[in-house]
N, C-alpha and C positions, 0 to 999 in steps of 0.2 A: 590734867591736872593741875592745878599750880604748886607752889613750896606750902604755902601755910596749909594744905590738904595732905600734902605727903610727908611729911614733918610727924604729924600723930600715926601715921600708919605705921612708917619705920620705927617712932618710941614703941607704939602698940608689939612688934614684930619682936624685939628685941625683949621685951619684957617679959614674952610669950615664949622666945626659945629659951630664955633662961629660968624663967621661973614655971612651967606651966607642965604639968606631968606628962609622958604620953597617954594618948588618947582620953585625955581631958574631956568634959562635958561645960562648954561655954556657955554663958546664958544666950538666949534667945535675941535679946537687944544687940548685944556685944557681936553675936554671928550674921546677924540681921546687917548690923552697919559695915561689916568687911564683906560680905555676899553683893550688898548694892553699891560697893565702891568698884566693882572687875570691870563695868560697861565706861568708866572714866579715864580721862586722858588718853597717851596714847599706847601705843606696845607696851612700851618699856614702861611704864607708869601702872599697866593693867598688870604686867608682871610681878610687881613690887607687890599689890596688892591680893594678888595670888598668892604669893608667900608668907605676906601677914596670915591670910585664912588658913593657909596650910599649919602655919607655925599652933595654933589655935590646937592642933593633935585632936578636933573635935570631929568625929567618924561621918557626922552629917556634911563636912566639907569633902568627902570625897566625891560623892553623886554630882558635885557640884560643878566640880574642877574637870570631872570628867566631860560631864556635857559640854563645860565649854571646851574641852578638847576636840570632842565630835561636831563643833560647830552650831548647837542647838541648844545653846541657855538665851534665853530674849529678857529686855525690859520693857515695863511699861514706859512708852514717851513721858506721859505725862505726870506719873510720880515717878519714875526714879529706879521704881523698885522692881531686882530680878526676879524671874518666875519660869517655872517649867511650864510648856505651852504642849497641850496636843490638841489634835485637829478634832476639829466639830462643828459638820458642815459647812459652812461658809465662815464660821469664824474659829475660833482657839478656845479651849479650856484653860486660863492658869490653875496655877501650883504653887503657893509658897514653900521655896527648897527649904526653909529651917524648920515652918511648924506641920508644912505637909498640907494645908486647909486649903481647900480649895477658895480660889478668888474671883471666880464667876467667870462666864461668858465675854470675850472681847471679840473684835471685829479686829481683821489681819491688818489693818492700817493703824491698830492701834499699841501692838508693840512691835519689838524693832530686835533682829537677833544681834548678841554680841558677836563683834568682829575677833576674830585672831588670825594671827598666820603663822608661817613655818616654826618661827624662833621661837614667839609663845607657845604654840604646841608642843615643841622640846622642851619649854620649860615645865610647862603641866608635866609632862609625863613624868621629869624626875620628882615635883610635888609630890603628885600621885606616888611612886615608886617609893618616897621618902615616910610617905604616910602607912600606906599599906604591908609595909615588910616585917612589921611587928603585930599585925593582925592576929587573931586568935582564929582567923578560920584562913582552912589549908590553902584553897582552892585562891585566896585574896593574896595571901604570901608569896606562890607561888605567881600567879600575874606580875605581880608587883617586882619580883627579880627577874623577870623575862623582861619587864619595863626597864629596869634600870644596866638589864645586860646592853638591850638594843641601842639604849642613849650614853651608856659609857662615861656617865658624867663625874671628872673626877670632886666635885660638890658633893658626892653623893660615897665617898668611898668613910668618911666615918663612920655614918650611920651604918652601911654595908658592914661594917668591921663590927659591930655592936649584935647587928641583927644574925651573923655568924654564928658569934657566941654562943648564943642560945638557942637556935636552930637547931632542932633534932630528926628532920623530916630529909632522908637519903636523897632523895631527887629535888627539893627546894636547895639542898647544903650545895649539889654540884652547882646548880646554875646562879646562886650566888658566888660560890668559890671562881668561876669563871669569870662573871662579871668583874669579881676583884682584879683578876686577873689582866683582864680588859681596860679597868681604869686605870691600873697600874702603868702600861703602857702607855698613856697617853699625859704619866707626869712627870714628877724630875728624878725619879726614883734612879738609883745606882742601875750599873749594867747589867749588873749580874741580876737583882730584881726583876729587869726587864726580860731577861734570857730567862728564867724560873717562870715569868708570867707565860710568854712565849711556848715555851714547853708544856704548861696546864692545858694551854686552849690546842696546843696539836694533838695534847694528848684525849682532848674532849672529841674531837674530830667531828664530823660536818660541814655542809656548804656555810655554817654562817661562821666556823673556826676561820674557816679559809679566807672569809671577808674580813673580819677582824683583823687576821694577820697580814693581808693584804693592804688594810689599811693602816697598819703601823709600820710597815715597812718603809714606807715614802717618808717618815720623818724618823725611823729610827736612826742610831747615833751607825757610823761606819763597820766598827769591830760589834754589833750585832745583827747586822745585814745580813751577814752569810747562814749562821743561824735561824732568822726569819724566814730568809730565800729554800732550806734546807726542810724546815718545817711545812714550807705551805707544798713544797715539790711533792713529800710523802705525802701530806693528805691529797694532792693532785691523783694521784699514783691510783690510793685506797678507793678514790670518790669514785676513779676510771671503772673498777673492779664492780664496785655498788652498784654503777650505772650499767655495765651489763649484766649482772644478778635482776637490775629493776627492768630493764627490758625485756629478760625473761620472765619475768613475774608478767608484765604487761601482755606477754606475746599467750602464756599460760591463761591469763583472763581471758583475752579474745578468744584463743583455741576453745574454753570454755563454753562460751556464747555459741561458736561456730557447732559445737558439738549437738548441746541442746538444740539447734534450730536443725542440724543434718540426722539425726542418729535414727531420727520417725520416719524421715526420704529413705535412709537405708534399709530401711525395713520394709516400706512398700516397693521400689527397685528394686531390689535384692530379690524378694519372694516374687514379685507381682510382675516384674520388667512392664512397670508404669512409670512412663514420666510425668509426672505431677505436679503441673506447673503453678497448682493451686495451694501447693503445701503450706508456703509462706502468707495465704489468706487464714489457714489454720493457727500458726503462730498468731497471725494478729486479733483473731476472735479469741484466742487464749487470752489477750494484754484487754481487749475492750471486755473481757469477763471479769477482768480484776478492779479497772475500774466502774463495773457495775456494783459488784460487791461493797467497793470502797463508797462508793456516793448512797450506795442502801444505809451502809451502817455509820456511816457521818450524819445520813439522816436520822435514824432509828434508833442507832444502838452508837453512840460513841464511843464509848468504854470499851467496845472491841477494836477498835482500829491496831492495836499493837500483834492482834491475831487476822489480820484483814487476810492475808497472804498465805496463810494456814486454811482460811477456810477458802480462799479463791484458787490454791490450787485442786482439790478432786473436785469441784465445779467445771475450773476450765478443762482438767482432762474429759468429766465427763461429756459437756456442753460438743468440745470439737470431737471427740469418738462418737458421738451418734450424728454429727453432721458428716463424717470421714464415710460411716456404715450409708449412711443416706447415699452422699454421690458413688460412692461402689455400685450399691444395688441398683441405682435408676440411671448409671452413666458406664460407668469403667466395666461394667460386666461385659457389656457389648462388643466391648472394644480389646477386649485380648488377643497377644500376639501381634499388634499394630500399631506400633509405638509413635510413628507421627500423628495418626489420629487421635491417640490418650495425649501427644503432648499440645494439640489443637483443641480439644472438647476442653482438656483444665484449664487451660488460658482464658477459652471463654469463662469457665466456671470462676474463674479469679476475676476478672474483669466484673462480671454477676455478683460474687459477693460485696467484690470492694465496694458497687454501686450502691447495694444493698445496706450497708454499712453509715455510708456516706449520708445515705436517706435517714438512717434511721438515729444516728448522731449528731450528725453534719459533719463538715469536712475539716473544722478546724481541728488541730490535735488537741488533745484530752490528758491534762495532769494526775497521774496516780501518785500518791505519796508514799514516799520512804516513813517506814517502820522504823521506832527511835533506833531499835536493837541494828537497823542496816544504816543508821547517819553515823556519819562523819570517818575518823581515818586511825591509823595508830602506824607505830613507828618498828619493825621487826630488824633489829642493826641497824644498816642505811637504806632499808625498803622501806617507802611509803605505801602503806597497803589502807585502801577503801575497805567499809567494812560492806558494800553492798557490791562490791566485785568477790572479796573476799568468801560473801555466803551464796554466792552463785556459783563461783566455782566447786565449792563441798555441793552444793545443792547438783550441778552436772555429774559430780563422781556418783552422786547416792543415785541417781536416774541410769547411768550405765549399770551400774551392779545390780541393780533393780531389774534393770531388762535384761542381762544374761541370766537372772536366775527366773524369769518368766522363759529364757527360749534353751535353756538346760535342763528345767524343775518341772516343767506344769506338762501336762498333754499337748495343752494347746502349743506349747513353745515347740514341742517334738512333730507336731503335726505342722507348724510349718518350715520347719528345717527340713523335713521328708519332702514339703512341697518345693522346696527350695532347690534341693539338689536331684530331683527327679518326679515333678509333675504326674506324669502319665503312671509313672510304677505307685507311687500317691496314691491315685487314684485306684489303682487297679487293686489296692491293697486297701482298700475301702476307707479312705480316708475323704472325707466330703470336702473335695475343694472349692464349690463355690464358699462353703461358710468358712474355711480358711480366711479366703482372698477377702473376705465382709471384716473378719476379726481383724487380718493383721490391716487391713487399712482404717480400721477404727482407731488400734493399736497406735500406728504411725502418727495418726492425725493428734490423737490424744497426747503423743508426748512432744506433739508440736505445738496444742496448749497448754503445755506445761514450761514449754521454751517463752510462751508469748507472758506467762505470768512474770516469768524472769525477767526478762527482757523491757517490761514496762517499767523495770526498774534503774533501767539503765538509758532510755531513747523515750522521748514522746511519741507516745498511743496517738495513731495515725490510722486512716485507713491502708496506709501506702508502706508500713510499717514491716510487712512482709516482702516486699519487693526487695527492702535493703538488706535480705538473707538469703534470697534464694538461688541467685547466682552462686554465692559463696557455699553454698551448702551442696550446688552439685558438686561442685570442686572438689568438696571433702569425699565426699561420696566416691567422684570417679578417681582422685587422688588414690585415698585408702582399699580400695577393693568393694565393688559395687556389692551389699547384703553382708558384710564382713564388720561385726561393728569393733572390734578391736584395730580393725583398717581405717572405721570411720573415725575412733581415739585420735589413734596417731595421725594420721592427716586432718584434723582438725588443729592438733597443738601445734603439727609440722607447719601448717601454713601460717595460724598465729603468730607463733615464735617468728617465723621468717619474712610475716610483713614488719611485726614491729621494729626488726631490725634493719633493714630495709625503709621504713617510714623517714628517719633522720636527713637523710643521704638524697633520697627522691621523691619523697612526698608524699599523699597518702593517697592519690590517683594511679600516679606513676607506678606506687611499689605495689599497688593490686592488679595493675596493667605486667609488669613483670614477671607476678605471680602465676597470672594467668598464661603467659609465655612458658616460664620455668614447665609449668602442669603439661603443657600440648607436647612440648618438649618430651616429660616423660612418659607420659602414654603412648608416643612415637616407638620405645624401647619395651615398654610393658604395657600394652594396651588393657590388661584388667588389671591393673593396679600396684600396691604392695602386696597385698595379701588376696589374691585370687581364689575365690570359690572353685570347688570341684563338682560336679555333677551339671544338673542341667542348665547353669552360666556359660559353663564350657561347651557343652555339646550345641545350645544354639548360638 
């Protein structure tokens, strides 16, 4: 951009800065001229043009500057007009950023991306923050305050003070206040003001506070460095405590997944003494049931997608329970009392089920969508909690409590407990043990199907999904005590938490090996696990 073009832009910038009200509406011709000046000249001259555009206060300038920041703003080479584009077959559709009118379709060679560098991006983010701090929309103001905090540009201090004076939202006001403190640390303010600013950032806490204070420490005056260093040390100690709690949460989250995968196995293994290597495939079938439900909903009832998991849960339970009953009646019933044969038979069944699924759905991973209420995350103190993990923990607790109620409050549950304690005596008392065996295997398989619905929100759905959890499930059952639900709960949570504490030091693979070794050593001393059942399990 030459001097003749630069001078009028600067003049317009000054005129708008002193004469234009905030959120003003500039006429289309003036705004278009300012937008079309963005691709011209070098990066410094583009920053001047962007500043002139932002000084209009026109809300239409915000998406232009944001698109330029993202590196997605284009210019038509033949006319020099700046446009928004979107892909359309082999070409692109161009839209006027000022009037939002369509300009038709162009081949990709007719438009060129407006280039930006890191320095220009920082300037653009500052301009966007300046334009949106006084927006009427709460989300826009919050995003602007976070942008100002991230850049901490001293040029925004005056505008930030103006926004703070009128801001009523407590969350936004806190972010603005911390942003102001971060900016003060970069100015030539007095040591007292900087000390107060450092204290405010330390009170805010968190990783970002440590980052801001660490950056300020290098340039701080000598008399201020001890206070900033002490604040950083205090934040690091607090952060270490939250880090431990975060690992505990990660462990509980992993433990809930292991509980869902293992609780059905605990029932079948405990009551029937069957080593069911096809249990993982029941989990996988539950996940594929969720995939099928979502595909049907997407194709025929898209408005029900938010309820897809609620629809999939009973269907997954029913499908896997029926498959479990079929396996028990056709194969397992002939192998009771022969543990090695049940292991080999169910291992063969797992291979057959995997291949059947590959034939029906293909070998590639299937993507199961997350409903809106299971997407995103939230903070609880210093913990970062994702909604999908949060709901799965609650779901695991609900399944556990429901299963306890079934075992303790229903005739089938009482019969299952009787068979667990003494099969021969239960049969002599008139309990139909073959029926109990079938229902037990169906119940355990159905719960595995529910686990598959939950795991579809965390993992890719593939024919090998169940294999990732079968070994861990057996470890949980053996460690907690065969057939004991409370033991399964304690075992799942213990293994999950221990695994997450070991991973940062040993790595994921070595951590699992260490857990396995520790369990082997444990069962050498307590062969029946943490909570050993009395009755048939002891006698045999």
